[in-house]
Phi, psi and omega in degrees: 000131179278134181225168175216154179257123177219132178055041179062025175232147175266122184250141172287131182268317185293150177284152182249347189094168182273146178203164176291167180296316179298318178293325178295318178298316179295319179300311181301316180296326182292341179286338180066190175051033175086003178292144182202172171285143179288152171293164179298324179296318178296318181293321178297331181296345178273349182294134175250100186287356176271357179237160181221134174051065012258153178266061180205155180288106184281353172285334177267316182242075186293334182256031184300131172265205192249310184246129183235135176291142166260169175273008184265110174292157178273120190299326187281327179235116185292341179265013176243155171222159180278146174222164177242132175262123178266014172290304182236006175077065182222154176257140177210184177219154179200175180305138179295345179277351179290160182256113176231169180280168183226135172228107184280162184215158171205162175298147180295124179300142182276000000 
């Protein structure tokens, strides 16, 4: 698996395909070795506000799609979770049954 280090975190570079939030959580856990869905704050740290469509550094993430699940459920509605859109660099929330992309993260191995 190709990875990169950003903000003291190891990020998955390759795309995974779209999946529900529950499947995304299971997928991240299946990678083992501390891989997980990023928090919404961690995912937002990848936004490049100087770019639009996509609002992310494409030299690092050349195959960036648009909407990515975070590991952060939405507190007000238990059937929603937060996601980040890299079209224009925004955070939103939607039903966990919706299909979005996944980019897993883990602490940098020592």
